N, C-alpha and C positions, 0 to 999 in steps of 0.2 A: 474974241473968245480966248481965255487963258490957255497956255500951252498944256498938252496932256500931262507933262511931268509935274507942272505946278498944281494941276487939279488933283493928281494922285497924292502929292505931298500934303496938300491941304486936307484931303480926305483922311489920310493916315494920321495926321496930327489931331484931328477932331476925335477919331476913334481912340487914340491913345489917351487923350484927356478924359474920355468918358468911361473907359472900360472898368475903372476901379469902382464904379457905382453899381455894377451888377452884370450878370451874364446876358441880360436882355440887350444891353448896349452892344455886346459883341455880335449878337445875331443881327441886329439892325445894321451894324457896320458892315457885316458880310454882305447883306442884301444891298446896301448902298454901294459897296465896292463893285458888286456884280453889275448894278445898274450903270454906274459911271463907265465901267469897262466896255459895256455894250454901246453906250453913247459915243465913246471915243473910238469905236472900232474903225470908223472911217478916217480918223486922224492918225492913229498909231495902234497897230494890231498887237495885242498882248498874247503871248503863248499860253496854251492851256496849262502847262506846268507852272508858269509864273502866277497865273490866276489861282490855281489850286493851292499852290504853296502859300500865297498871301492869305487866302481865306482860312487855311489850316492854322496859320500863325495867329490870325485874329480870333479864332475860336479856341485856341489853345489845344488843338488836336493834331498830334504828330502823325506822320505817315506810318502805316502798319509796318512793323519789322518783318523783313522777308524770312521765309523758311528755307534754309539751305538743304538741298538734297544732293546726294552723290550720283554722278553719272560716270561709270567706269567701263570703258571699252577700249580696245586696241585701236589707236589712231596711227600707229606705225607698226612695222613688221609685216609678216606674211598674212596675218588675219585682218589687217587694216581695211582691205577692200570690202570685207563683209561687215565688220563691226562698226565702221564709221556710219554705215546706213542705219544701224540700230541707234546710234547716238542721235542721228538726225530726227528719227521719229519720236524718241523720248523728248527731245527739245520741242518738237511740234506739239506733243501732248501738253507739255508744260506751258507753252505759249497760249494754247487754247484755254487751259484751265485758268491762267492769269487773266485772260480777256473776259472770262465769265465770273470773275470775282475772287479767284484764288482759292486757297484752302483755309477754312476757319477765318475768312476775311483777310487773309494775308497772302501776298504774292509768293510764288515759289522762285527760288534762285538756284539754278543748277551750278554745282561745283564739279567741273569736268576734269577728269584725270585720264591719262593714257597708260593702258596696261602693257603696251609695246609687245604683245604676243609672247610674253614671258610670265610664267606663273609666279616667280619671285617678285617681279615688278607689280603684278596684280596684288599680291599680299602687302607689299610696301605701300602702294597707293591707297589700298583699303584702310590700312592703319592710319595714314595721314587724314583720310576723310573722317574717320570716327574720333580721332584724338584731337586734331587741329581744327577741323571744321565742325565737329560734333553733329554730324548729320544723323537724323533718325532712320534714314533709309538709303540704300544704294541700289540703283538700277544698273545692271551690267553683267558682263561675261558672255562668252560663247563656248570656248573649249571646256571640257570637263576638268582638265588639269587646273585651269584658272579658277573655276568655281570652287574646286576643292581647296585651293590655296586661300581663298577669301573666307570660306566658312568658319574656320577657327577665329578669325578676326571679328566677325559679326557676333559669333556666339559668346565671345569674351567681353564684348562691349555693349551688349543690349542694343543692337542695331539690326534692322531687317535687310535682307538681300532679296531682291526680286530678279530672278534668273529667267530669261525669255526663251531659251532654246529647247527643242526636243532633245532628249538625252536617254541614257541607257537604263535609268532607274537604279535599283539596288542602293538607294540612299534616302535619307530623310533627316531633316533638321528643323527644330522648332523655330529657328530664326530665318528660314529660307522659304520663299514661295516660288514654286516652279510653274512657269507660264507655258512651256512647251509640252509636247506629248511624250509619254512613255511608250516603250515598244508595244504594249498591249492596246494602245490607242492608235498607233501609226503603222508599224511594220506588220504586226500579226494579222489585223483585219485585212490589210492589203494582200497578204499571201492567201488568205481565205478566198478573197475575190478572184485571184488568179487561178485558184483551184476549181472555181465554179465554171459552169459552161459559158457564162457571160465573159469571164476572163480568159477563156481558152482552155480550160480544164488541164492546166499545166501540172506536171508531176515531178519534174527534176529541176532543182534550184541550185545554182552555184553562188557562194557567198564570197564577195570581194570587198575589202575595206582598207582604210588607212590604219597603220599599226599604232593604235592607241586605245584608251580605255573604252570609248563609246562603241566603236565597231566590234571589238572583241566581246564586250559584255552583251551587246545586242544580239550578236550571232550565237552566243551561248544560249540565250533565251530562245532564239529561233530554233535551234537544234532540239531543245527540250520540248518546245511547242509542237514540232512536227513529228515527234516520236509515234503518235497514234493517228497521224493524218495520212491522206492519200499522196502527199508530196514528200519527197525525200531530199536531203542535202547530199549532193553528189561531188562537192568539192569546196574548199575554203582556202583563201589566200589573203595575205596582208602585204601592203607596200608602205614604204616611208612617205612622209610628206614630201611634196614636190617631185614625186616619182614620175618618169616620163617614158618608160619603155615597158610595155605590157605584152611583149612578144611571148614570153614564157607563160604568162597568165592566160592569154587567149589560147595557147596550145593546150593548156590543162582544161580550159572550158570546153574546147572542141572534143577532147578525148572523153570528157564526162557526159557528153550528149545532153547537156543542160538545155531546157526549154525556157528558162527564166534566169536572169542574172540579177541578184540583189546586191546593189552597190551602196556601201557606206563610205565611199571615198570622199574626202574633204579637200577643198582648196583647188589649187592649180592643176593637180594631177588629173582632174576631170577632163581637161583639154585633150591630153594624149589618150586617155581611156576611151572617150567617145570617138575620137578620130581613128584610132586603130581598130575599133569595132568593125567599121566598114572596110578598112584596108585588109583586114584578115578574112574578109569574105563572109561575115555574119549577116543575118537578115533580121530586121526588126519584127517581122511577123513570127518567125520561127523561134527566136530566143531574144526577146527584148530586154533592155536594161530597166530595172525598177530602182530608181534612185531615191534614197531617203535623206540625202544631205545636200541636194542642189536644187535651187529654184530659179525664178525668173532672173534675178540679178546675176547669179553664177552663169547662166546660159549666155549672157552677153559676151563672154570671153571665148565662146566656142562657136564655130561656124554653124549656121542653122541646118545645113545639109547633114551635119554629123549627129544632130540630136533629134531631128524630126522623126516621130513615130515611137520614141521611147516614152517612159512613164516616170512620174514622181508621185510620192504620197505625202500630203500635208493636210493641214486643217484649212488654210487660206490660200487662195489663188487670186492674182490680180484680176483675172477674167471673170470673177463671180459677177453675176448679173443681178445685183441687189443695189438699192439706193445707198445703203450705208457703205458698201464696198466702193461704189463709184465715187461717192463723196470723199471718202478717205484718200483714194488714189488721186483725185483731182486736187485736193488741198495740198498734198505732199508735192505733186509735180508742179503746181503753181509756184511753190517756194524753192524747189531744188532742181527743176528742169523737167520738161515734158518727156525727155528720153530716159528718165530714171525709173526703172521698174520697181514694183513692190513685191515682196515675198513674205512667206509665212512668219519667219522670226521677227520681221519688222512689225507685223500686225500684233504679235504677242507682246513685244516690247511696249508698243503704244498702249495696248489694253491694260497692261500691268500698272501703268502710271494712274489710270483712271480707277482701277480697283483699289489701289492704295488711297487715292483721294477720297473715294466713297467710304472706305473704312474709317479714315481719320474724321470725316465729317460726322459719321454716325457715332463714333467714340467721343467726339468733342475734345480730342486729345491727340497729341503727337507721340505720346508714350508708346513705344513698340509693344509693350505688354497689353495696353488697352486696345491698340490697333489689331493685334493678333487675336484677341478675344472676339472682336467683331468679325474678322476674317474667318473665324471658326464657327460661323453661324449660317453657312450655306449662302454666302454673299454672291450675287449675280451681277453681270454687266452685259449689255447688248453691244458687242463690238462690231467692227467692219465685217468680220467673218461670221457673225451670228452670236447667239447667246453662249456665254461661258460662265462657269461658276467654280468657286474654290471648294475643294473637298476638305471639310473640317478635319478629317482624320489625318491626312498626310500632307496637306498644304500644296498638293498638286491641283491641276485644273481639268475639270470636265470639258471635253472638246469633241467635235465631230472629226472624222477622217474623210478626206476626199482624195480620189485618185485622178490624176490628170495626165492626158496624153499630149505630148509636146507637138505643137503646130509649127509650120514653117516660119511664122512670125515670132517664134520663141515664147509664145503664151501657151496656155493649156486649155484643152477641152476636157471638162470634168466628165469622166465616164462612170464614176461611182461616188456616192455620198452615203455615209452611214445614216440610217433613219433617225437615230437619236444621239444625244451626247453620250460619249463613252466614259465610264468611270475610270479614273487613273489607278493603276496598280503598280507601284514601284517595286513590289516584291511578289511577282506572280508565284503562286504556290507550287506550280509544277517545276519551277526553276529554283526557287528558294524556299523549300518546305520549312514550315515553322516560323518563318519571318513575317512580321506584320508591323504596321505602324498606325496608331490612333492616338493623336495628341490630346483628344478630348477624353480618353479613357486609358490612362496608363502609359502612353507614349510608345516607344519602340520595344517591340517584343522580338528577342533574338532567338533564332533557331540554330540548328547545327551549322558549323562553318561550311561554306560552299567554296570549293576550288573550281575556278573556271577551267574547263578542260582544254580550252584553246589558248590559255595564257602560257607564256614562256617561263 
């Protein structure tokens, strides 16, 4: 029997001699090559890439050119511990989409950039993505300051930004799609539940947050929302990032007689905040913490004894008992480790990649304008946390809210779930009268200027 190399050479020479006579010879050659490769499998195994590449050469069919997409999260700096996880789920979604045929028959190729927890770096890296890599879309961001730094870049370059975090609202851009919840979807319905008998009929809430735009704007909305409710705000405090001494804060909370503490604290400050709750003699039944900015991943850094019995409000929890949720968690942990928890922003980041893919496929185009038109037609997707859909008016996402009570294993027991998807309102009228956004009819409508009362 001739050697495998000689057989392959003879086969290739025959094909090259015949191909000028018509396309049919190319097809025959491809089939012949496949047959010979199969026959030689016991003598010399050819890699799939080698076989595919030679067949594509014989047929004159090049591999589809990949579609580059931007992935922009902090991989260094204080936010790296949170944002690296979002990068991982975006890459997971891209790998799954590529395995199922890609987008428009082309594979996705992530162009990964590091925002370094600095808004100026986020702007610089976004500029590189749209100018040098010419990406049609960027998936990224966590902090509001970083999102706001990127928005002018995408608006001036006809590129889309998919932002996955819950945030303060009071914003809209034709080029941004917001995957997280606004206060009217997350914080406000949670406060309503705590006012109900099921939530303890609580009446006095203390607001504590990190000193930046999200907590201050969210708490401004909370104050306006509660003006005609049975609950009243009895105190409000802000601390810098990485703050670790809450002695004065808890003194103020005790003096306020609060029976609920609404926390918009971000990052490592949560470690000291939860630890000192117990040290200061507070009780989770009498005045629990309701956290809107910490989930399963953040709890890993805090001893379970310090967090058990407190609450968080999100749309997705890892402990959801649905097939889609379990499958999502299983696939991620198989890739990145069984000890890696999943939290709400990760689910949002993952779903947004699929929403963009769905819109591109329907549009038959990568053009951001064409994709936006599709996204403005009530597009839906069944994600790990359930059904979500894009609001055509303001590019935010309809979502359910769930309230979870923290268990000793640092997972959540869901104690409340909204019966329906909640429509996003980035400009709730009671807080921003006259403001509205409807990109399908006139765009942004500006009302009177609003000065946040708690802003310095």
